[in-house]
C-alpha positions as CSV (number, residue, x, y, z in Angstrom):
1,X,152.0,137.1,67.0
2,X,151.3,137.2,63.3
3,X,148.5,135.0,61.8
4,X,151.0,132.6,60.2
5,X,152.7,132.1,63.6
6,X,149.6,131.6,65.7
7,X,149.7,128.6,68.2
8,X,147.1,125.9,68.9
9,X,145.3,125.2,72.3
10,X,142.0,123.9,73.8
11,X,139.6,125.7,76.2
12,X,136.2,126.5,77.5
13,X,134.6,129.9,78.4
14,X,132.0,132.6,78.9
15,X,133.1,136.2,79.6
16,X,133.3,140.0,79.2
17,X,135.0,142.1,76.7
18,X,137.2,145.2,76.4
19,X,138.7,147.4,73.7
20,X,141.6,149.8,73.9
21,X,141.1,153.4,72.8
22,X,143.8,152.9,70.1
23,X,141.0,151.5,67.9
24,X,139.0,154.7,67.8
25,X,139.7,155.4,64.1
26,X,138.8,153.5,61.0
27,X,141.7,151.6,59.5
28,X,142.7,148.9,57.1
29,X,143.7,145.6,58.7
30,X,147.1,144.6,57.4
31,X,147.5,141.6,59.7
32,X,145.8,139.9,62.7
33,X,147.6,138.6,65.7
34,X,146.1,136.6,68.6
35,X,147.8,136.5,72.0
36,X,147.0,134.4,75.1
37,X,145.9,131.2,73.4
38,X,146.6,128.0,75.4
39,X,144.2,125.3,74.2
40,X,142.0,126.9,71.6
41,X,143.4,126.8,68.1
42,X,144.1,130.0,66.1
43,X,141.9,128.5,63.3
44,X,139.0,128.4,65.7
45,X,139.5,132.1,66.5
46,X,139.8,133.2,62.8
47,X,136.7,131.2,61.8
48,X,134.6,132.9,64.5
49,X,136.1,136.4,64.0
50,X,134.3,138.0,60.9
51,X,137.2,140.4,60.0
52,X,139.7,139.4,57.3
53,X,143.1,140.9,56.4
54,X,142.7,143.7,53.9
55,X,139.3,144.8,55.1
56,X,138.7,148.3,56.3
57,X,136.9,148.4,59.7
58,X,135.6,151.0,62.0
59,X,135.1,150.7,65.8
60,X,131.4,149.6,65.5
61,X,132.2,146.8,63.1
62,X,135.1,145.7,65.3
63,X,132.9,145.7,68.3
64,X,130.4,143.4,66.5
65,X,133.2,141.1,65.4
66,X,134.4,140.8,69.0
67,X,130.8,139.9,70.1
68,X,130.8,137.1,67.6
69,X,134.0,135.8,69.0
70,X,132.5,135.9,72.5
71,X,129.6,133.9,71.2
72,X,131.8,130.8,71.0
73,X,131.8,130.7,74.8
74,X,135.5,129.9,74.8
75,X,136.8,133.1,76.4
76,X,136.3,135.1,79.6
77,X,137.9,138.3,78.3
78,X,138.9,139.7,74.9
79,X,140.9,142.9,74.3
80,X,141.6,144.5,70.9
81,X,144.5,146.8,70.2
82,X,146.3,148.1,67.1
83,X,150.0,148.4,66.1
84,X,150.0,150.4,62.9
85,X,147.9,148.2,60.5
86,X,148.2,145.1,62.7
87,X,145.1,144.2,64.8
88,X,146.1,142.5,68.0
89,X,143.5,140.3,69.9
90,X,144.5,139.4,73.5
91,X,142.2,136.7,74.9
92,X,141.8,134.9,78.2
93,X,140.5,131.3,77.8
94,X,137.9,129.7,80.0
95,X,139.3,127.0,82.3
96,X,138.8,123.3,81.4
97,X,137.3,120.7,83.7
98,X,139.9,118.2,84.9
99,X,137.7,116.1,87.2
100,X,134.2,115.7,88.6
101,X,133.4,114.1,91.9
102,X,129.9,113.4,93.3
103,X,129.4,112.4,97.0
104,X,126.4,111.7,99.2
105,X,123.9,110.4,96.5
106,X,122.1,107.1,97.1
107,X,118.6,107.4,95.6
108,X,119.8,108.9,92.3
109,X,122.6,106.9,90.8
110,X,126.0,108.5,90.0
111,X,125.8,107.4,86.4
112,X,122.5,109.2,86.0
113,X,123.9,112.4,87.5
114,X,127.0,112.1,85.3
115,X,124.8,111.8,82.3
116,X,122.9,114.9,83.3
117,X,126.2,116.8,83.8
118,X,127.4,115.6,80.4
119,X,124.1,116.7,78.7
120,X,124.6,120.1,80.1
121,X,128.1,120.3,78.8
122,X,129.9,119.6,82.0
123,X,132.3,116.7,81.6
124,X,136.0,116.2,81.9
125,X,138.0,118.0,79.2
126,X,135.2,120.4,78.4
127,X,135.0,124.2,79.0
128,X,133.8,125.2,82.5
129,X,130.8,127.5,82.7
130,X,129.8,128.4,86.2
131,X,126.3,129.5,85.2
132,X,125.6,126.1,83.8
133,X,126.8,124.4,87.0
134,X,124.5,126.6,89.1
135,X,121.5,125.7,86.9
136,X,122.3,122.0,87.1
137,X,122.6,122.3,90.9
138,X,119.1,123.7,91.0
139,X,117.7,120.9,88.6
140,X,119.2,118.1,90.8
141,X,117.7,119.7,93.9
142,X,114.3,119.8,92.1
143,X,114.7,116.1,91.3
144,X,115.0,115.3,95.0
145,X,112.1,117.6,95.9
146,X,110.0,115.6,93.3
147,X,110.8,112.6,95.4
148,X,109.5,114.3,98.5
149,X,112.9,115.1,99.9
150,X,112.3,118.7,100.7
151,X,115.3,119.1,103.1
152,X,117.8,117.9,100.4
153,X,120.8,120.1,99.8
154,X,123.1,120.2,96.8
155,X,126.4,122.2,97.0
156,X,128.6,122.6,94.0
157,X,132.1,123.9,94.2
158,X,134.8,124.5,91.6
159,X,138.5,124.4,92.7
160,X,141.0,126.2,90.5
161,X,144.0,124.1,89.5
162,X,147.2,124.9,87.7
163,X,147.3,125.3,83.9
164,X,143.9,127.0,83.8
165,X,141.9,123.9,85.0
166,X,139.2,123.4,87.6
167,X,138.0,120.4,89.6
168,X,134.2,120.2,90.3
169,X,132.7,118.7,93.4
170,X,129.0,118.0,94.0
171,X,128.2,117.4,97.7
172,X,124.7,116.0,98.0
173,X,122.7,115.7,101.2
174,X,119.6,113.8,100.1
175,X,117.8,114.3,103.4
176,X,114.7,112.3,104.2
177,X,111.4,111.8,102.4
178,X,108.7,113.8,104.0
179,X,105.8,111.6,105.2
180,X,102.2,112.4,104.3
181,X,100.5,113.5,107.5
182,X,97.0,114.2,106.1
183,X,95.0,114.0,102.9
184,X,92.0,116.2,102.8
185,X,89.3,115.9,100.2
186,X,86.6,118.6,99.9
187,X,83.5,118.8,97.7
188,X,82.6,115.1,97.8
189,X,78.9,114.5,98.6
190,X,78.0,111.1,97.2
191,X,81.1,109.2,98.3
192,X,82.9,109.2,101.6
193,X,86.5,110.2,102.2
194,X,87.5,106.7,103.2
195,X,86.1,105.1,100.0
196,X,87.9,107.7,97.8
197,X,91.2,107.4,99.7
198,X,91.2,103.7,99.2
199,X,91.7,104.5,95.5
200,X,94.9,106.3,96.2
201,X,98.4,104.9,96.0
202,X,99.5,107.7,98.4
203,X,98.5,107.0,102.0
204,X,98.9,108.8,105.3
205,X,101.8,107.8,107.5
206,X,101.5,104.5,109.6
207,X,104.0,101.8,110.5
208,X,102.9,99.6,107.6
209,X,102.7,102.5,105.0
210,X,106.2,103.5,106.1
211,X,107.5,100.0,105.2
212,X,105.7,100.0,101.8
213,X,106.7,103.7,101.2
214,X,103.1,104.5,100.3
215,X,103.2,107.5,102.7
216,X,106.1,109.1,100.8
217,X,104.9,111.9,98.6
218,X,105.8,112.1,94.9
219,X,104.4,114.4,92.3
220,X,103.9,111.6,89.7
221,X,102.1,109.4,92.2
222,X,99.7,112.2,93.1
223,X,99.0,112.7,89.4
224,X,98.2,109.0,89.1
225,X,95.9,109.1,92.1
226,X,94.0,112.1,90.7
227,X,93.5,110.2,87.5
228,X,92.2,107.2,89.5
229,X,89.8,109.5,91.2
230,X,88.6,110.9,87.9
231,X,88.1,107.4,86.4
232,X,86.2,106.3,89.6
233,X,83.7,109.1,89.0
234,X,83.4,108.7,85.3
235,X,82.8,105.0,85.6
236,X,79.8,105.8,87.9
237,X,78.2,108.3,85.6
238,X,79.6,111.6,86.8
239,X,80.3,113.2,83.5
240,X,80.8,116.7,84.9
241,X,83.3,115.6,87.5
242,X,86.4,117.8,87.8
243,X,89.3,118.2,90.2
244,X,89.2,121.9,90.9
245,X,92.6,122.1,92.6
246,X,95.2,120.1,94.4
247,X,97.6,121.7,96.8
248,X,100.6,120.3,98.6
249,X,102.1,122.0,101.6
250,X,104.9,121.1,103.9
251,X,105.5,121.6,107.6
252,X,108.2,124.1,108.7
253,X,110.6,121.2,109.6
254,X,110.0,119.8,106.1
255,X,109.1,116.4,107.5
256,X,105.3,116.3,107.0
257,X,103.3,116.8,103.9
258,X,99.7,117.9,103.7
259,X,97.6,117.4,100.6
260,X,94.3,119.1,99.9
261,X,92.1,118.1,97.0
262,X,89.1,120.1,96.0
263,X,86.6,118.4,93.6
264,X,83.3,119.0,92.0
265,X,81.3,115.8,91.6
266,X,78.4,117.1,89.5
267,X,75.2,115.1,88.9
268,X,75.1,111.4,88.1
269,X,74.0,110.7,84.5
270,X,72.0,107.8,83.2
271,X,71.8,106.7,79.5
272,X,68.8,108.1,77.6
273,X,69.5,106.4,74.3
274,X,72.2,104.5,72.4
275,X,73.0,105.3,68.8
276,X,75.2,103.8,66.2
277,X,76.7,106.0,63.5
278,X,79.2,105.7,60.7
279,X,79.9,102.9,58.2
280,X,78.2,99.9,59.7
281,X,79.9,97.1,57.8
282,X,78.2,94.6,60.2
283,X,74.4,94.9,60.6
284,X,73.2,97.2,63.3
285,X,71.1,94.5,64.9
286,X,74.1,92.3,65.4
287,X,76.3,95.1,66.7
288,X,73.6,96.0,69.2
289,X,73.9,92.5,70.7
290,X,77.5,93.5,71.7
291,X,76.2,96.5,73.7
292,X,75.0,95.1,77.0
293,X,73.6,98.4,78.3
294,X,70.1,99.7,78.2
295,X,68.3,103.0,78.5
296,X,68.1,104.0,82.2
297,X,71.5,102.4,83.1
298,X,74.1,104.5,84.8
299,X,76.7,105.7,82.4
300,X,80.1,104.1,82.8
301,X,83.2,105.2,80.8
302,X,84.8,101.8,81.5
303,X,81.9,99.9,80.1
304,X,81.8,102.2,77.1
305,X,85.5,101.6,76.4
306,X,84.9,97.8,76.7
307,X,82.0,98.0,74.3
308,X,84.0,100.0,71.8
309,X,86.8,97.4,72.0
310,X,84.2,94.6,71.5
311,X,82.7,96.4,68.4
312,X,86.2,96.9,67.0
313,X,87.0,93.3,67.5
314,X,83.8,92.3,65.8
315,X,84.7,94.4,62.8
316,X,88.2,92.8,62.9
317,X,86.6,89.4,62.3
318,X,85.5,90.8,58.9
319,X,89.0,91.9,58.0
320,X,88.8,95.5,59.2
321,X,92.0,95.3,61.3
322,X,92.2,99.0,61.8
323,X,88.6,99.7,62.7
324,X,88.0,102.5,65.2
325,X,85.0,102.9,67.4
326,X,84.5,105.8,69.8
327,X,81.8,106.2,72.3
328,X,80.7,109.9,72.7
329,X,78.2,110.9,75.5
330,X,76.0,113.9,74.9
331,X,74.5,115.3,78.1
332,X,70.9,116.2,77.9
333,X,68.0,117.1,80.2
334,X,67.3,115.6,83.6
335,X,70.8,114.3,84.0
336,X,70.7,112.0,81.1
337,X,73.1,111.4,78.3
338,X,72.7,110.0,74.8
339,X,75.6,107.7,73.9
340,X,76.7,107.5,70.3
341,X,79.1,104.9,69.0
342,X,80.9,106.3,65.9
343,X,82.1,103.4,63.8
344,X,85.0,103.9,61.3
345,X,85.9,100.5,59.8
346,X,88.6,101.8,57.5
347,X,89.7,99.5,54.6
348,X,89.6,95.8,54.8
349,X,93.1,94.4,55.4
350,X,94.7,91.3,54.0
351,X,97.6,89.4,55.5
352,X,100.8,89.6,53.5
353,X,103.0,87.4,55.7
354,X,102.8,85.6,59.0
355,X,106.2,85.8,60.8
356,X,107.6,84.1,63.9
357,X,110.3,85.3,66.2
358,X,111.9,83.7,69.3
359,X,111.5,80.1,68.3
360,X,115.1,79.1,68.6
361,X,114.5,75.3,69.0
362,X,111.0,74.9,67.5
363,X,110.8,74.9,63.7
364,X,108.6,77.4,61.9
365,X,106.5,74.7,60.3
366,X,105.5,73.4,63.7
367,X,104.1,76.9,64.5
368,X,102.5,77.2,61.1
369,X,100.5,74.0,61.7
370,X,98.7,75.8,64.5
371,X,97.7,78.9,62.3
372,X,94.1,79.5,61.5
373,X,95.0,82.8,60.0
374,X,96.4,82.2,56.5
375,X,98.7,84.3,54.4
376,X,96.9,86.1,51.6
377,X,93.6,85.8,53.4
378,X,91.4,88.5,55.1
379,X,93.0,89.6,58.4
380,X,90.5,88.3,60.9
381,X,91.0,89.3,64.6
382,X,89.3,86.1,65.6
383,X,91.7,83.9,63.6
384,X,94.7,85.8,64.6
385,X,93.9,85.6,68.3
386,X,92.8,81.9,68.1
387,X,96.1,81.1,66.4
388,X,97.9,82.7,69.4
389,X,95.8,80.6,71.8
390,X,96.7,77.4,69.8
391,X,100.4,78.3,70.1
392,X,100.0,78.7,73.9
393,X,98.3,75.4,74.2
394,X,101.3,73.6,72.8
395,X,103.1,74.0,76.1
396,X,106.3,74.8,74.3
397,X,106.4,78.5,75.1
398,X,106.4,80.6,78.3
399,X,104.9,83.6,76.4
400,X,103.3,84.2,73.1
401,X,102.6,87.7,71.8
402,X,101.1,88.8,68.5
403,X,101.3,92.1,66.7
404,X,99.5,93.2,63.5
405,X,101.7,95.6,61.6
406,X,100.7,97.7,58.5
407,X,102.9,97.1,55.4
408,X,104.6,100.4,54.6
409,X,103.4,102.0,51.4
410,X,100.0,100.2,51.5
411,X,96.7,100.8,53.2
412,X,95.2,97.3,53.0
413,X,98.1,94.9,53.8
414,X,99.4,93.8,57.2
415,X,102.0,91.5,58.5
416,X,101.1,89.3,61.5
417,X,104.1,88.9,63.8
418,X,104.1,86.2,66.5
419,X,106.9,86.4,69.1
420,X,107.4,83.5,71.4
421,X,109.7,82.7,74.4
422,X,110.5,79.0,74.7
423,X,110.6,77.1,77.9
424,X,111.4,73.5,79.0
425,X,108.4,71.4,78.0
426,X,106.2,70.3,80.9
427,X,106.5,66.6,80.2
428,X,110.2,66.4,80.1
429,X,111.4,63.7,82.5
430,X,114.7,64.3,84.2
431,X,117.2,61.4,84.1
432,X,117.5,61.9,87.9
433,X,114.5,62.6,90.0
434,X,112.7,61.8,93.3
435,X,109.2,61.4,94.4
436,X,107.9,60.2,97.7
437,X,105.8,57.5,96.2
438,X,108.5,56.0,94.0
439,X,111.7,57.0,95.8
440,X,114.9,57.8,93.8
441,X,114.4,57.6,90.1
442,X,117.5,56.9,88.0
443,X,117.7,56.2,84.3
444,X,118.9,57.1,80.8
445,X,115.6,58.7,79.6
446,X,114.4,61.1,77.0
447,X,110.8,62.2,77.2
448,X,110.1,65.3,75.1
449,X,106.9,66.9,73.8
450,X,108.8,68.9,71.2
451,X,111.5,66.5,70.0
452,X,114.3,68.4,68.3
453,X,111.8,71.2,67.7
454,X,109.6,69.1,65.4
455,X,106.5,69.2,67.6
456,X,106.5,65.4,67.8
457,X,106.4,63.6,71.2
458,X,109.1,61.0,71.6
459,X,110.0,59.0,74.7
460,X,112.5,56.2,75.1
461,X,114.8,55.0,77.8
462,X,115.2,52.9,80.9
463,X,114.2,53.9,84.4
464,X,114.9,52.3,87.7
465,X,113.3,53.2,91.1
466,X,112.7,51.5,94.4
467,X,109.4,50.1,93.1
468,X,109.5,50.1,89.3
469,X,112.0,48.9,86.6
470,X,110.8,49.9,83.1
471,X,111.9,50.3,79.5
472,X,109.8,52.1,77.0
473,X,109.6,53.7,73.6
474,X,106.8,55.9,72.3
475,X,106.1,58.2,69.5
476,X,103.3,60.5,68.6
477,X,103.0,62.7,65.5
478,X,100.2,65.3,66.2
479,X,100.1,66.1,62.5
480,X,100.2,62.7,60.8
481,X,98.0,64.4,58.2
482,X,97.6,68.0,57.3
483,X,94.1,67.9,58.8
484,X,95.5,67.3,62.3
485,X,95.0,63.6,62.5
486,X,97.5,62.2,64.9
487,X,99.2,58.8,65.0
488,X,101.3,57.2,67.7
489,X,102.6,54.0,69.0
490,X,104.2,52.8,72.2
491,X,106.1,49.7,73.4
492,X,106.8,49.0,77.1
493,X,108.2,46.5,79.5
494,X,107.6,47.1,83.2
495,X,108.3,45.2,86.5
496,X,106.5,46.7,89.5
497,X,107.0,45.7,93.2
498,X,103.9,47.0,94.8
499,X,105.2,46.4,98.3
500,X,107.6,49.2,97.7
501,X,104.6,51.5,96.8
502,X,103.0,50.7,100.2
503,X,100.4,48.6,98.4
504,X,99.5,45.0,98.9
505,X,102.6,42.8,98.5
506,X,102.9,41.3,95.0
507,X,105.0,41.7,91.8
508,X,103.6,42.5,88.4
509,X,105.5,42.0,85.2
510,X,104.0,43.5,82.1
511,X,104.9,44.2,78.5
512,X,103.0,45.2,75.5
513,X,102.2,48.0,73.1
514,X,99.6,50.3,71.7
515,X,98.8,52.1,68.4
516,X,96.7,55.3,68.7
517,X,95.0,57.7,66.3
518,X,93.4,61.0,67.1
519,X,90.9,63.1,65.1
520,X,89.9,66.7,65.7
521,X,86.2,67.2,65.4
522,X,86.6,71.0,65.8
523,X,89.2,73.5,67.1
524,X,88.7,72.5,70.7
525,X,87.5,68.9,70.6
526,X,89.4,65.7,69.8
527,X,88.6,62.0,69.5
528,X,91.3,59.4,70.2
529,X,91.1,55.6,69.6
530,X,93.4,52.7,69.2
531,X,94.4,49.1,69.8
532,X,96.6,47.6,72.4
533,X,98.0,44.4,73.8
534,X,99.4,43.6,77.3
535,X,101.0,40.5,78.7
536,X,100.7,40.4,82.5
537,X,102.5,38.0,84.9
538,X,101.8,38.1,88.7
539,X,104.1,36.8,91.3
540,X,103.4,36.5,95.0
541,X,105.5,38.6,97.4
542,X,106.8,37.9,100.9
543,X,103.4,38.7,102.5
544,X,100.9,38.5,99.7
545,X,97.3,39.4,100.7
546,X,94.6,36.8,100.7
547,X,92.8,38.6,97.8
548,X,95.8,38.1,95.6
549,X,96.3,34.5,96.6
550,X,92.6,33.8,95.9
551,X,92.8,35.5,92.5
552,X,95.9,33.6,91.4
553,X,94.3,30.3,92.5
554,X,91.1,31.0,90.6
555,X,92.4,32.8,87.4
556,X,96.1,31.9,87.2
557,X,99.1,34.2,87.1
558,X,99.6,35.0,83.4
559,X,97.2,36.9,81.2
560,X,97.0,38.0,77.6
561,X,94.7,40.9,77.1
562,X,93.7,42.8,74.0
563,X,92.4,46.3,74.3
564,X,90.2,48.7,72.4
565,X,90.4,52.2,73.8
566,X,88.9,55.6,73.0
567,X,88.6,59.0,74.5
568,X,86.8,62.3,73.9
569,X,88.4,65.6,75.1
570,X,87.2,69.1,74.8
571,X,89.6,71.9,76.0
572,X,89.6,75.6,75.9
573,X,92.7,75.9,78.2
574,X,94.8,78.9,77.2
575,X,98.1,77.1,77.8
576,X,99.5,73.6,77.6
577,X,101.4,74.1,80.9
578,X,100.2,76.0,83.9
579,X,97.1,77.4,82.3
580,X,95.2,80.4,83.8
581,X,91.9,80.3,81.9
582,X,89.5,77.9,80.3
583,X,88.4,74.3,80.9
584,X,89.3,70.8,80.0
585,X,86.7,68.0,79.9
586,X,87.5,64.4,79.0
587,X,86.0,60.9,79.0
588,X,88.0,57.8,78.3
589,X,87.3,54.1,78.0
590,X,89.7,51.1,78.1
591,X,88.1,47.8,77.1
592,X,89.7,44.4,77.3
593,X,87.8,42.8,74.4
594,X,86.3,39.3,74.2
595,X,89.2,36.9,73.4
596,X,91.2,38.3,76.2
597,X,92.0,36.2,79.2
598,X,90.3,38.8,81.4
599,X,87.3,40.8,80.1
600,X,86.9,44.1,81.9
601,X,86.6,47.9,81.3
602,X,87.8,51.1,82.9
603,X,85.9,54.3,82.4
604,X,87.3,57.7,83.5
605,X,85.9,61.2,83.5
606,X,88.1,64.2,84.2
607,X,87.5,68.0,84.4
608,X,89.8,70.9,85.0
609,X,88.5,74.4,85.2
610,X,90.3,77.8,85.6
611,X,88.6,81.1,86.2
612,X,90.7,84.3,86.6
613,X,89.5,86.6,89.4
614,X,91.4,89.7,88.3
615,X,92.1,91.4,85.0
616,X,95.8,90.7,85.4
617,X,95.1,86.9,85.5
618,X,97.3,86.4,88.5
619,X,94.6,85.5,91.0
620,X,92.8,82.4,89.7
621,X,90.3,79.8,90.9
622,X,90.9,76.2,89.8
623,X,88.5,73.3,90.2
624,X,89.4,69.7,89.3
625,X,87.5,66.4,89.4
626,X,88.6,62.9,88.6
627,X,86.1,60.0,88.6
628,X,86.9,56.5,87.5
629,X,85.0,53.2,87.5
630,X,85.9,49.7,86.4
631,X,84.2,46.3,86.3
632,X,84.2,43.0,84.6
633,X,81.7,41.9,82.0
634,X,80.7,38.7,80.2
635,X,81.7,35.9,82.5
636,X,83.7,38.3,84.7
637,X,82.1,39.8,87.8
638,X,84.9,42.3,88.7
639,X,87.9,44.0,87.3
640,X,91.4,42.5,87.9
641,X,92.8,43.7,91.2
642,X,96.0,45.0,89.6
643,X,94.0,47.4,87.5
644,X,92.5,49.0,90.6
645,X,92.3,52.8,91.2
646,X,94.4,54.3,94.0
647,X,94.2,57.7,95.8
648,X,96.4,59.8,98.0
649,X,99.6,61.7,97.5
650,X,100.7,64.5,95.3
651,X,98.4,65.0,92.3
652,X,95.6,63.2,94.2
653,X,94.6,64.0,97.8
654,X,97.6,65.8,99.3
655,X,98.3,65.3,103.0
656,X,97.8,61.5,102.8
657,X,100.5,59.1,101.7
658,X,100.6,58.1,98.1
659,X,98.1,55.3,97.2
660,X,97.1,54.9,100.9
661,X,93.4,55.8,100.8
662,X,90.6,53.2,100.2
663,X,90.0,49.7,101.3
664,X,92.8,47.6,102.8
665,X,93.9,44.1,101.8
666,X,93.2,41.0,103.9
667,X,96.4,39.7,105.4
668,X,97.1,36.1,105.0
669,X,97.4,34.2,108.4
670,X,101.2,34.5,108.4
671,X,101.3,38.2,108.1
672,X,100.9,40.1,111.4
673,X,101.6,43.6,110.0
674,X,99.1,46.3,109.3
675,X,97.1,45.6,106.2
676,X,98.2,47.4,103.0
677,X,96.1,49.5,100.7
678,X,94.4,47.4,98.0
679,X,92.7,50.1,95.9
680,X,89.2,49.8,94.4
681,X,87.1,49.9,91.3
682,X,85.6,53.4,92.0
683,X,87.7,56.6,92.3
684,X,86.3,59.9,93.3
685,X,88.6,62.9,93.6
686,X,88.1,66.7,93.6
687,X,90.2,69.8,94.3
688,X,89.6,73.5,94.7
689,X,92.5,75.9,94.5
690,X,93.1,79.6,94.9
691,X,96.2,80.4,92.7
692,X,98.0,83.6,93.7
693,X,101.2,85.4,92.7
694,X,104.3,83.7,94.1
695,X,105.8,86.1,96.6
696,X,109.1,87.7,95.5
697,X,108.9,86.1,92.1
698,X,107.8,88.2,89.1
699,X,107.6,85.3,86.6
700,X,104.1,83.8,87.0
701,X,104.3,81.7,83.8
702,X,106.9,79.3,85.0
703,X,105.9,79.0,88.6
704,X,102.7,78.8,90.6
705,X,101.6,79.0,94.2
706,X,98.1,78.0,95.5
707,X,96.0,77.4,98.5
708,X,94.0,74.2,98.1
709,X,91.3,72.0,99.5
710,X,91.5,68.3,98.3
711,X,88.8,65.7,98.7
712,X,88.8,62.0,97.5
713,X,88.5,58.4,98.3
714,X,88.7,55.0,96.6
715,X,85.7,52.6,97.0
716,X,85.3,48.9,96.1
717,X,81.8,48.0,95.3
718,X,82.8,44.4,94.7
719,X,84.0,43.9,98.2
720,X,81.3,45.9,100.0
721,X,83.1,49.2,100.5
722,X,80.4,51.2,98.9
723,X,80.4,55.0,98.4
724,X,79.7,57.0,101.5
725,X,80.1,60.7,102.1
726,X,81.6,60.3,105.5
727,X,84.4,58.2,104.0
728,X,85.6,60.9,101.7
729,X,88.9,62.3,103.0
730,X,89.7,66.1,103.1
731,X,92.9,68.1,103.3
732,X,93.9,71.7,102.9
733,X,97.3,73.4,102.5
734,X,99.5,75.3,100.1
735,X,101.3,74.0,97.0
736,X,104.1,75.2,94.7
737,X,105.0,74.3,91.1
738,X,108.0,75.4,89.1
739,X,109.1,74.5,85.6
740,X,112.9,74.2,85.9
741,X,115.6,73.4,83.3
742,X,115.8,69.8,84.5
743,X,112.1,69.2,84.8
744,X,109.1,70.2,86.9
745,X,109.5,70.7,90.6
746,X,106.5,70.6,92.9
747,X,105.8,70.4,96.6
748,X,103.0,70.9,99.0
749,X,102.3,71.4,102.7
750,X,98.9,69.9,103.6
751,X,97.0,69.2,106.7
752,X,94.4,66.3,106.7
753,X,91.0,67.7,107.9
754,X,89.1,64.5,108.8
755,X,91.7,61.6,108.9
756,X,90.7,58.5,110.8
757,X,92.5,55.9,112.7
758,X,94.6,53.8,110.4
759,X,95.1,56.6,107.8
760,X,98.6,57.2,106.7
761,X,99.1,61.0,106.7
762,X,102.0,63.0,105.3
763,X,102.2,66.8,105.7
764,X,105.1,67.5,103.3
765,X,105.2,66.0,99.8
766,X,107.3,66.8,96.8
767,X,108.3,65.6,93.4
768,X,111.2,66.4,91.0
769,X,111.3,65.4,87.3
770,X,107.7,64.2,87.2
771,X,105.0,65.8,85.0
772,X,102.4,68.0,86.8
């Protein structure tokens, strides 16, 4: 075949070569012909064959040219012959891969194996190389061995097909994971085997460890355990600690693994002195206040790392966003070490831009209102982090993350990027809901803390339940002024049938309104004050209690009351919904002023405290208290009965029916039923919770599970039911809260601990569409 008539084909190969004796003499190449091509194109051959027509070649040059052609990997055999001045190349192409089948794999996905084959050049349509297949077979086997599957088997076969093709099959027997039979630690003197083995993720075989797979050996897990061991010793002052060796052996049946670890503890070091070196932008005396260790303390790498981070953060407050502080121990005599903190502040950084990402519904200006770090200002780590905290306190976002990014081409400018993930706001009321104290709740209702992404709180609508029929409209602008002064108003009309709430039988119709203003005294404290008016009408029910009858006879059944109210609140809670850290402390007063038909006041004091128990923040202790007191003044000797406090139910003392605790009403002579709760003028409530990760749920920001103990009671000092410790009711149980798309869902299982005869208990309680 002459060069101009060469055909086109495609193929794959690796091979051997041969040359006929006819090429023993030097000659001039008049033409080149290629025979045997099926898939590989002639152009590919000529481009890889470094001999051209018209050139004079000898046998050595021709041999080198054929080696170059072999280097393409496309052929298994090449023969060269000569017909006068025509050079004839006879080639045998490598077969192509027509199909690849994998069977028997479960722990390594087929897609991952196919990607590995493709990366090695083994995929359908490509050239088949047996050596590559054998190497890949070995690598797959090593992957299974790394999982502890020492009896795994991988068999690769290639079946020849017509038209110079092959079909590849991988038959995998993954075997079983060998269980760890024994872990032996030698060289430890100061710490026992049991204490050190508790640090390990790998454990010896037992029924429980086989369920959790912690008895299954893996090389990566052993490396992690050795690092945990190293950190354990370094955090306790063993600076010379070293893992001398770690050996893994396997039983003959490849079912049991034995691990031996040899270590050298070395002596325990104490701190001889603490030094600060470098460019101390902040005074040394102030920096030393951030170093809570003294001479004679045992050295701890973890504490040194924490101190370095605290020093870096302190420099960040001054705008040195890229400050670097390293703690370097220098061992000395008598097992002591001098620790030197090397401070490298770098250049002071300024903020070019503050950017937001992820706020699909919430407008940028709502987020910017919460920023204490301004564009163009010094990049302060304090202000950047506090701005993040303020965003979390809004309650609009499930997560808030911040990243400080250097501006390319500069060494003193950064961009501060906040990324948020929005969530349904916690105070969203569903149009359909249910709670055990109010029954089915129906209505056309909008109650939103982030109305159309503006950050304003708007509520309007109509609600109807078994006990309450209401219409309301309210509005609050948290940033009525740029200084953070808030303004709001509300109008309401409400008809309440207290008999349906399992309270003394009477009907209360009210309507009125309020105007409120709020003023921030600092970043965590706020004062609120305002004016209000309420018109109240009381109607007797079917079996109205004697107290209600006497009140109506004495005071009448309609009242116009004018209110002054104020509150003080201080909060460091890290989130607006389901917080995990910080506290909230508030005091509020509602005062019906002189000129009102009834002059009285209600004073409330509430606390809410969260303390994380772990660094992950998923185990938390929560403590809550709620104390309220009310009374009349001027010519009034007591507060109106319809303003009483009540206790019991979800959000109060769980395990007791809603509003059921406290003194009971006095039945009128015609009512032979059990007396209903009547409330009181003194409320005492408290709760202690252990919040823990919700089982089988990875998202801890939108749901919460907790063990709790509740305590509380309502007293009435005007009727002789004075505070007494033995009257306080207790309950314990488990509760669950979840922020769903339609509103908050919550339920609890509680067991009363000291209920008495006449108490209304309720083990299971839940609520849907009501604010936590």
